[in-house]
C-alpha positions in Angstrom: -11.4 -13.5 6.3 -10.3 -12.2 9.7 -10.8 -8.5 10.5 -8.3 -6.0 11.9 -8.6 -2.5 13.4 -6.4 0.2 12.1 -5.1 1.6 15.4 -7.5 3.5 17.6 -9.3 5.0 14.7 -12.2 2.5 14.9 -11.7 1.6 11.3 -12.2 -2.2 10.9 -11.0 -3.8 7.7 -10.1 -7.3 6.4 -6.7 -8.5 7.6 -5.5 -8.4 4.0 -6.6 -5.6 1.6 -6.3 -5.2 -2.2 -4.0 -2.7 -3.8 -5.7 -1.7 -7.0 -2.9 0.4 -8.6 -1.5 -2.3 -10.8 -4.9 -2.8 -12.6 -4.4 0.6 -14.3 -0.9 1.8 -13.8 2.7 1.1 -13.0 3.2 -2.5 -14.1 2.5 -2.4 -17.9 -0.7 -1.9 -19.9 -4.0 -1.6 -18.0 -5.9 -4.7 -17.3 -9.1 -5.2 -19.4 -11.8 -3.2 -17.6 -14.3 -6.1 -17.2 -11.5 -8.4 -16.0 -10.4 -5.8 -13.5 -14.0 -5.3 -12.2 -14.4 -9.1 -11.9 -11.2 -9.4 -9.9 -12.2 -6.6 -7.5 -15.7 -8.2 -7.0 -14.1 -11.7 -6.5 -12.0 -10.1 -3.7 -15.2 -8.9 -2.1 -16.7 -12.4 -2.3 -13.6 -13.8 -0.6 -14.0 -11.4 2.3 -11.8 -8.5 1.4 -13.3 -5.2 2.6 -10.3 -2.8 2.1 -9.4 -1.4 -1.3 -6.6 1.0 -2.1 -6.5 3.5 -5.0 -5.3 7.1 -5.8 -6.2 9.9 -8.1 -2.7 9.7 -9.7 -3.1 6.0 -10.7 -3.9 6.5 -14.3 -4.3 9.4 -13.5 -7.9 9.1 -12.5 -8.8 5.8 -14.3 -8.1 3.7 -11.3 -10.5 5.6 -9.0 -13.2 5.3 -11.7 -12.6 1.6 -12.0 -12.7 1.0 -8.3 -15.8 3.2 -7.9 -17.6 1.2 -10.6 -16.5 -2.2 -9.3 -17.5 -1.5 -5.7 -20.7 0.4 -6.4 -22.9 -2.6 -5.5 -21.2 -3.0 -2.2 -21.6 0.5 -0.7 -21.4 0.5 3.1 -19.8 -3.0 3.1 -16.3 -2.0 2.0 -13.7 0.6 2.9 -12.1 2.5 0.0 -8.8 4.5 0.6 -7.6 7.0 -1.9 -4.9 9.7 -1.9 -4.2 13.4 -2.7 -0.9 15.3 -2.9 0.3 15.3 -6.5 -0.1 18.0 -9.2 -1.5 16.6 -12.5 -0.9 18.7 -15.6 -3.3 19.3 -18.5 -1.8 16.3 -20.3 -2.6 14.0 -17.4 1.0 13.7 -16.3 2.3 13.9 -12.8 3.9 17.3 -12.3 5.3 17.4 -8.8 3.7 17.7 -5.4 0.7 19.8 -4.3 -0.8 19.6 -0.9 -2.1 23.1 -0.6 -5.4 23.1 1.4 -7.4 24.4 -1.6 -6.0 21.7 -3.8 -6.8 19.0 -1.2 -10.4 20.2 -1.2 -10.6 20.1 -5.1 -9.1 16.6 -5.1 -11.6 15.4 -2.5 -14.6 16.6 -4.5 -13.3 15.0 -7.7 -12.5 11.7 -5.9 -16.0 11.6 -4.4 -17.4 11.8 -8.0 -15.1 9.2 -9.4 -15.5 6.7 -6.5 -19.3 7.3 -6.5 -19.4 7.7 -2.8 -20.7 10.3 -0.3 -17.7 10.2 1.8 -14.1 9.0 1.4 -13.4 6.3 4.0 -9.6 7.0 4.3 -7.9 9.9 2.6 -4.1 9.7 2.6 -1.6 12.4 1.8 0.2 10.5 -0.9 3.7 12.1 -0.3 4.8 14.7 2.1 4.9 18.1 0.5 7.9 20.1 1.8 6.3 23.3 0.7 3.2 23.0 2.8 3.3 22.7 6.6 1.9 19.3 7.6 -0.3 21.2 10.1 -2.0 22.9 7.2 -2.6 19.6 5.4 -4.0 18.0 8.6 -6.2 21.1 9.1 -7.6 20.8 5.5 -8.5 17.1 6.0 -10.0 18.0 9.4 -12.3 20.4 7.7 -13.3 17.8 5.2 -14.0 15.3 8.1 -16.2 18.0 9.8 -18.1 18.5 6.5 -18.8 14.7 6.3 -16.8 14.3 3.1 -13.9 12.3 4.6 -14.1 9.8 7.5 -10.4 9.1 8.3 -7.1 10.8 7.7 -4.0 9.0 6.5 -0.3 9.7 5.6 2.0 7.8 3.2 5.7 7.5 3.4 5.9 10.1 6.2 8.6 10.3 8.9 7.7 9.7 12.6 8.2 13.4 13.3 5.8 14.4 10.5 3.2 11.8 11.7 3.4 13.3 15.2 2.9 16.9 14.0 -0.1 15.9 11.8 -1.6 13.7 14.6 -1.6 16.7 16.9 -3.9 18.6 14.6 -6.2 15.8 13.3 -5.8 12.2 14.6 -4.2 10.0 11.9 -6.0 6.6 11.5 -3.4 4.9 9.3 0.0 5.4 7.7 0.9 3.7 4.5 4.5 3.0 3.6 6.5 0.4 1.8 7.3 -2.5 4.2 8.3 -6.1 3.6 11.1 -8.5 4.4 13.3 -6.5 1.9 12.2 -3.0 2.9 12.4 -2.7 6.7 13.0 1.0 7.2 9.6 1.6 9.1 10.9 -0.6 11.9 13.3 2.1 13.0 11.2 5.0 14.0 7.8 4.8 12.3 6.3 1.6 13.8 7.3 2.5 17.4 5.6 5.9 16.9 2.5 4.4 15.5 2.3 1.9 18.4 2.6 4.8 20.9 0.0 6.9 19.1 -2.5 4.2 18.3 -2.2 4.5 14.5 -2.6 1.6 12.1 -0.1 0.6 9.5 -0.7 -0.4 5.9 2.3 -1.9 4.1 2.3 -1.3 0.3 4.4 -3.5 -1.9 4.3 -6.2 0.8 5.6 -8.7 -1.8 8.4 -6.5 -2.9 6.8 -5.5 -6.2 6.5 -9.2 -7.0 10.0 -10.2 -6.2 9.1 -12.0 -2.9 6.7 -14.4 -4.8 9.8 -16.3 -6.0 8.7 -16.0 -9.6 11.6 -13.8 -10.7 15.3 -14.3 -11.4 18.1 -12.3 -13.0 16.8 -13.1 -16.5 13.3 -11.6 -15.7 12.5 -8.7 -18.0 9.7 -6.1 -17.8 7.5 -4.4 -20.3 8.2 -0.9 -21.5 5.7 0.9 -19.2 6.7 -1.2 -16.1 8.0 1.0 -13.3 10.4 -1.9 -12.3 12.6 -1.0 -15.4 13.8 2.1 -13.5 14.1 0.7 -10.0 17.8 -0.2 -9.1 16.6 -3.2 -7.0 15.4 -4.8 -10.2 18.6 -4.8 -12.3 19.8 -8.3 -13.2 22.7 -8.0 -10.7 20.4 -7.0 -7.8 17.8 -9.7 -8.6 20.6 -12.3 -8.5 22.1 -10.9 -5.3 18.7 -10.7 -3.5 17.7 -14.3 -4.4 18.9 -15.4 -1.0 15.7 -13.7 0.5 13.5 -15.7 -1.7 15.4 -18.9 -0.9 14.7 -18.3 2.8 11.0 -17.8 2.2 10.9 -20.9 0.0 12.5 -23.0 2.7 9.9 -21.9 5.3 7.1 -22.2 2.8 7.9 -25.8 2.1 7.7 -26.7 5.7 4.4 -24.9 6.1 2.9 -26.2 2.9 2.5 -22.7 1.7 4.1 -20.4 -1.0 6.9 -17.8 -0.6 4.3 -15.0 -1.1 2.1 -16.4 1.7 5.0 -16.6 4.1 6.0 -13.0 3.2 2.5 -11.8 3.9 2.1 -14.0 7.0 5.4 -12.5 8.4 3.9 -9.0 8.1 0.7 -10.0 9.7 2.6 -11.5 12.6 4.5 -8.2 13.3 1.6 -6.3 14.8 -2.2 -6.8 15.1 -2.7 -3.4 13.6 -0.8 -4.1 10.3 -2.9 -4.7 7.2 -0.9 -5.4 4.0 -2.4 -4.5 0.6 -0.9 -6.8 -2.0 -1.9 -6.0 -5.6 -2.5 -8.4 -8.4 -4.2 -8.7 -11.8 -4.7 -12.4 -11.6 -7.4 -14.4 -9.8 -5.1 -17.3 -8.8 -2.7 -14.8 -7.2 -5.6 -13.1 -5.4 -6.5 -16.5 -3.9 -2.9 -17.2 -3.0 -2.4 -13.9 -1.3 -5.6 -14.2 0.7 -4.6 -17.7 1.8 -1.7 -16.0 3.8 -4.2 -15.0 6.5 -4.5 -18.7 7.4 -0.7 -19.3 7.6 0.4 -19.2 11.2 4.0 -18.5 11.9 5.1 -19.6 15.4 7.6 -17.6 17.5 10.3 -20.1 16.4 9.4 -19.6 12.7 9.6 -15.8 13.1 13.0 -16.1 14.9 14.3 -18.3 12.1 13.1 -15.8 9.4 14.5 -12.8 11.2 17.8 -14.5 12.1 18.4 -15.6 8.5 17.2 -12.2 7.0 19.6 -10.3 9.3 22.5 -12.0 7.5 21.2 -10.9 4.0 22.1 -7.4 2.8 19.5 -6.3 0.2 21.2 -4.9 -2.9 19.9 -1.9 -4.9 17.9 1.2 -3.9 14.1 0.8 -3.7 13.6 3.8 -6.0 15.7 5.9 -8.4 17.0 9.0 -6.6 14.5 11.5 -7.9 11.6 9.4 -6.5 13.4 8.6 -3.3 13.5 12.3 -2.6 9.7 12.3 -2.5 9.4 9.8 0.3 9.6 12.3 3.2 11.3 9.7 5.4 
């Protein structure tokens, strides 16, 4: 597996990471614990050194799982986790909370759950409009000085917010949704990251599964699957957006690859400091995703994909309105 550096932060990781959220949260019932541990350890064997989790996934259970699975590989892997949500006594998400004292409490708890002495990459999960970003950056800076955190990250933040945070504590990486059907970061965020020397970590790089080509308008989702409330996954939107999958399939056929591999290879070709983190619960999908690192798209391939994609208008919002308001973009 090739390695990439996340911007100027001197943080080197595998070119493709593993998003671990779906093993515990978001896409139906949690995966069997031993199966999940086995999947994460298989990823390590295949050269993955970058794993993404958060306290709110579960809540808490995903960090515990990732901590246990990666315990034998301390010092060989990079674990990213996140702060910024309030979690009530029933274990439910209860709004945003990035107050400095809360950030410190989350860091201490995450260190215990992950079984590490320092958090490799600590992201603010969502921008908190009630706490100045300078205060957030200052709190993480103090944790870095204490040796409890190594690198500071932001998720779904605007270019303006990134600049303000970076002025207080250098930001190593920004994580936002980015793929062929979610291209918002191209407007302002990616140019700002290039200028400031910050790495970019696209989450949902396969469009929450849609860009794999395994869905159509008849696809249904289990009761606890987040895609049930996402406008982009209504039958009408799935049917209208099929044109994007058809485009990936056409290129995949020529390249002897899969649509998912082309979608990931397209991201890798955008910038050398972009590291996607596709998630999966299945070993064969893990192998398929990692194979994308060996798919080379030529300038002609990229022109073809971009030209065709420009003619496709993606239907449906990427989040319901109450969640979209939390993005900070």
